LOBASE-280895 format. One line per field, with one value per residue (C-alpha): residue in three letters; x, y, z. Coordinates in steps of 0.001 Angstrom, whole numbers, plus 500000, padded with zeros to 6 digits. Example, Ala and Ser with C-alpha at 12.3 -4.5 7.8 and 13.67 -1.06 7.14 Angstrom:
r <- [ALA;SER]
east <- [512300;513670]
north <- [495500;498940]
up <- [507800;507140]
# end
This chain:
r <- [UNK;UNK;UNK;UNK;UNK;UNK;UNK;UNK;UNK;UNK;UNK;UNK;UNK;UNK;UNK;UNK;UNK;UNK;UNK;UNK;UNK;UNK;UNK;UNK;UNK;UNK;UNK;UNK;UNK;UNK;UNK;UNK;UNK;UNK;UNK;UNK;UNK;UNK;UNK;UNK;UNK;UNK;UNK;UNK;UNK;UNK;UNK;UNK;UNK;UNK;UNK;UNK;UNK;UNK;UNK;UNK;UNK;UNK;UNK;UNK;UNK;UNK;UNK;UNK;UNK;UNK;UNK;UNK;UNK;UNK;UNK;UNK;UNK;UNK;UNK;UNK;UNK;UNK;UNK;UNK;UNK;UNK;UNK;UNK;UNK;UNK;UNK;UNK;UNK;UNK;UNK;UNK;UNK;UNK;UNK;UNK;UNK;UNK;UNK;UNK;UNK;UNK;UNK;UNK;UNK;UNK;UNK;UNK;UNK;UNK;UNK;UNK;UNK;UNK;UNK;UNK;UNK;UNK;UNK;UNK;UNK;UNK;UNK;UNK;UNK;UNK;UNK;UNK;UNK;UNK;UNK;UNK;UNK;UNK;UNK;UNK;UNK;UNK;UNK;UNK;UNK;UNK;UNK;UNK;UNK;UNK;UNK;UNK;UNK;UNK;UNK;UNK;UNK;UNK;UNK;UNK;UNK;UNK;UNK;UNK;UNK;UNK;UNK;UNK;UNK;UNK;UNK;UNK;UNK;UNK;UNK;UNK;UNK;UNK;UNK;UNK;UNK;UNK;UNK;UNK;UNK;UNK;UNK;UNK;UNK;UNK;UNK;UNK;UNK;UNK;UNK;UNK;UNK;UNK;UNK;UNK;UNK;UNK;UNK;UNK;UNK;UNK;UNK;UNK;UNK;UNK;UNK;UNK;UNK;UNK;UNK;UNK;UNK;UNK;UNK;UNK;UNK;UNK;UNK;UNK;UNK;UNK;UNK;UNK;UNK;UNK;UNK;UNK;UNK;UNK;UNK;UNK;UNK;UNK;UNK;UNK;UNK;UNK;UNK;UNK;UNK;UNK;UNK;UNK;UNK;UNK;UNK;UNK;UNK;UNK;UNK;UNK;UNK;UNK;UNK;UNK;UNK;UNK;UNK;UNK;UNK;UNK;UNK;UNK;UNK;UNK;UNK;UNK;UNK;UNK;UNK;UNK;UNK;UNK;UNK;UNK;UNK;UNK;UNK;UNK;UNK;UNK;UNK;UNK;UNK;UNK;UNK;UNK;UNK;UNK;UNK;UNK;UNK;UNK;UNK;UNK;UNK;UNK;UNK;UNK;UNK;UNK;UNK;UNK;UNK;UNK;UNK;UNK;UNK;UNK;UNK;UNK;UNK;UNK;UNK;UNK;UNK]
east <- [816546;819313;822833;825276;828714;831213;833928;833267;835997;834868;836563;834073;831017;829092;828962;826014;823950;824511;823331;820131;819548;820159;817549;815025;815452;815140;812059;810356;809294;810969;808996;810116;813681;813703;812475;815127;817894;816534;816282;813432;811615;812785;816402;815826;814290;817180;819712;817987;817986;821759;822401;820440;822924;825830;824424;822651;819349;816045;816638;813030;809672;806548;803474;800337;801909;805337;808462;809312;813033;814300;816247;819459;818489;817672;821113;822725;820717;822917;826078;824801;823851;827359;828923;826935;827862;831578;831476;829853;832615;835265;833697;833333;835701;838370;837908;839432;842963;842914;846376;845316;844572;846861;849417;851127;854892;856272;859683;862241;865403;868228;871934;873032;873445;869731;868941;871014;869362;865705;865008;864721;862365;860399;859947;858685;856230;855025;854361;852183;850283;850176;851011;850594;852548;856144;859039;861611;864760;866314;869806;870538;871926;868491;866895;869135;869249;865520;862463;863004;860252;858296;857401;859538;860088;857554;859974;863559;865279;868512;870219;869647;871322;867905;864326;863714;861015;857603;858574;857645;859825;859712;862522;862076;864984;868056;871537;875073;878607;881028;884558;885175;888530;889910;889359;892276;893667;892973;894429;893047;892053;889331;889613;891512;893239;892569;896240;896105;892802;894144;897396;895632;894510;890747;888204;885434;882178;881495;877847;877048;880678;880745;884230;883615;881230;879937;883045;885395;883369;883307;887070;887729;885658;888144;891164;891843;892035;892083;894101;891826;893481;890474;887217;884394;880884;879120;878671;878284;881885;883425;883344;885102;887713;888339;888670;891072;893230;893241;891954;889652;886113;883601;880093;876546;876287;873240;875133;878158;876375;875672;879323;880551;878283;879916;883369;884237;884973;885331;883384;884542;883501;885115;887796;885795;882143;879948;876269;873499;871607;868108;867503;864599;861901;861000;858087;856523;853434;851657;851439;850743;847017;847319;846104;848524;851541;850478;850219;853753;855169;853647;855408;858746;858381;857357;860256;862897;861820;861741;865065;866830;865842;869053;869666;870499;873978;874796;872814;875954;878068]
north <- [889010;889709;889444;892023;891066;893287;893353;892931;892335;894433;892070;889392;891578;891972;895760;895486;894780;898373;899582;897610;899096;902584;902027;900614;903600;906016;904349;903197;900039;896749;896677;900126;899427;896234;898162;900848;898257;896075;893014;890951;891799;888499;889532;892722;890784;888310;891172;892723;889340;889022;892552;892192;889901;891976;895253;893751;895437;894704;897797;897986;896662;896271;898407;898905;901375;899860;899629;901692;902182;901506;904201;902391;902522;906223;906781;904916;906641;909786;907670;905320;908264;909716;906313;905913;909445;908819;905477;907161;909780;907054;905494;908774;909448;912015;915516;916065;917488;921169;922278;925929;925993;923260;924301;920899;920591;918291;916730;915583;913660;913679;914186;917776;917109;916540;919501;921795;920405;920629;922318;925867;924676;922579;925598;927696;924992;924414;928142;928088;924889;924973;928535;927942;924684;924344;922331;920810;919330;916574;915131;911453;911464;912618;909815;907159;908449;909212;907132;907766;907118;905287;908528;911594;911876;911987;911290;910132;910734;908936;905684;903351;899941;898379;899455;899249;896954;898618;901162;901735;903282;904764;905646;909351;909978;908378;909776;908820;909427;911927;912987;916468;918144;921658;923529;922948;920086;917510;919523;919150;915502;916250;912609;910588;907333;904661;904798;908561;908296;905687;907610;910887;911918;911919;913482;911145;911733;909496;909396;908035;907023;904563;903398;903210;904366;902755;903872;902235;899044;898821;899358;896792;894291;894756;894501;898263;900987;904772;907030;908966;912054;913669;912365;914829;914381;916677;916587;920334;921107;918781;921113;923831;921374;920194;923774;924850;921712;919886;916713;914628;913584;911168;912302;912656;914410;916349;917741;918643;920414;923778;924045;923119;925780;928331;927100;926035;922471;920577;917372;914265;910658;908151;905980;902848;901877;903024;902058;904632;904509;905286;907811;906690;908316;906262;906589;904481;902365;904136;907316;905619;906472;909770;912545;915154;912857;911777;915444;916096;913068;914317;917670;915950;913881;916920;919047;916349;915498;919147;919893;916965;917714;918305;921874;922645;923759;920527;917965;916600;916311]
up <- [698608;696077;697497;696030;694777;696582;693900;690174;687614;684660;682226;683289;682746;679500;679242;676860;679968;681066;677671;678136;681586;680209;677480;679982;682290;679377;677900;681095;679292;678375;675121;674017;675145;673053;670018;670521;670807;667985;670221;671629;674843;676331;675610;677615;680470;680409;680528;683546;685206;684738;686021;689275;691078;689764;691125;694153;693364;691638;689433;688115;689262;687191;687569;685520;683059;682706;684855;687906;688687;692186;694095;693139;689445;689719;691245;688345;685620;685140;685375;682692;680479;680866;680166;676954;675836;676477;674686;671695;671634;671665;668599;666701;663819;664738;663343;659926;659972;659020;657967;657886;661614;662947;665577;665620;665933;663233;663678;661124;662024;659492;658989;658486;654751;654248;656438;654246;651118;652070;655413;653994;651263;653767;656044;653132;652045;655615;656021;652923;653678;657514;658578;662326;662520;663728;662341;664680;663102;665210;664912;664422;667964;669180;667192;668719;672303;672580;671802;668101;665612;668278;670080;669442;665686;662848;660005;659600;656277;655506;654569;657533;657212;657880;658568;662334;663657;663667;661015;657388;654688;651221;648812;648079;645718;644160;644628;643682;644878;643340;644208;645601;645072;645225;641925;639558;641649;638942;636088;632581;632974;635539;636625;639212;638473;641070;642085;642637;644477;646906;647454;648244;651730;652265;654603;655730;657603;660600;661637;665105;665548;662654;661705;657939;655227;651989;650083;652588;652606;648823;648604;651326;649364;646524;648779;648594;651191;650942;653226;655604;657018;658677;660151;660827;662264;659765;655997;655636;656648;654067;651011;653025;654278;650704;649479;652237;652631;649300;650963;648774;649641;648162;648963;647713;644380;645594;648574;646473;643600;645329;646382;642898;641379;643700;642549;646070;644940;641700;641016;639199;638826;641214;639563;640438;640189;643066;642848;643046;646316;647494;650246;652412;654486;657556;659957;662696;662072;664921;662800;659466;659494;661370;658992;660332;660089;656600;655578;656853;655044;651798;652275;652902;649730;647687;648916;648491;644970;643962;645652;644025;640436;638446;637391;633772;634739;636561;634571;632924;636092]
# end
C-alpha cells in the first residue's frame, strides 16, 4: 500500500513529473507518452514511480491494451490539463504593442521648464501615433515623494546629479546657460562685466528645496558669489519676473529663447565660462524591454530633439 505524504513543499518537487502524468493520461500508454515527450519509456515509468508516493496513489495500472487510470488520476486529469495550459500561456510571448489601439497612460516627470518646451508637441505627436493613449505629466515632487521610476513614472527628463540605482539614462539634447535681463537694461554693449553681474540682484530657481544651482556652485569654486534677491520654485515664472523687476537670471538658453523672441527678455552671454550640459532621459530597468514604454521613450526623444533645434532667428544668440 502506498502511504500519502500529507504536505508537499512544491519547491522540492520536480514539476516535470506532472507533465509526464498529463501525457500518460492523455495518451493512455507509456510508450506513446514517451514518444510525445521525446524521452524513453523507462523515463516515463521512472517518473510515475516517483509521483506515486507524492500523490499517495498508484495513478495507473496496466491492462492488455495499455494503462488504466485510477479514480484519483481521473480526478487529477482536468487539473493537470488546466495547469499545462496556464504554463504554456506564461511562456507565450506577449502580444505586440499596438499604438493605434493602446489606451495606456504614459507618465513623464520633469521640471516645469521642460514641460513648457515639449509637452504641447508631445501631446500632438501622441495623438497622431497613439490616439487613445493618455499623457500624465508629473512634478519632481511627485517623483521624489512617490515610488518614482520604480513604479509610478515611465520617464524622467532633467539634470539629476546622478543616475539612481536600477535606472538607465540617455542624453537627449545639449543646452547651455544664458543671462536674461530686461530689454534695454544692458545698453548698447549687450554684455555684462563680471563686476556688474555680481553686483546685480538675481532671481534663482530652487528645485526640491536645493540651496544652490550650477551657477552658484561654479562661482563659489572661483571664490565669487552673486546676490540673489528672489528664489522661486518654477522656471516658467522667471522671464516675467525679469521683465517686471529688472532682476537678472541665468537659465537654459532653450527655455529663454521663446521669451526673447517675444521681446519679453534680452539674452546675453554670461561674463564667465559656463560649460554646456546634457539633459537626460531616465527610466527604470524594469521597463527597458517593455514595448509600450520603449515606444513612449522614442516619442520623448523625437519631440525633444525637434523642439530644441535652433531657429533661424535665434541661431546666433
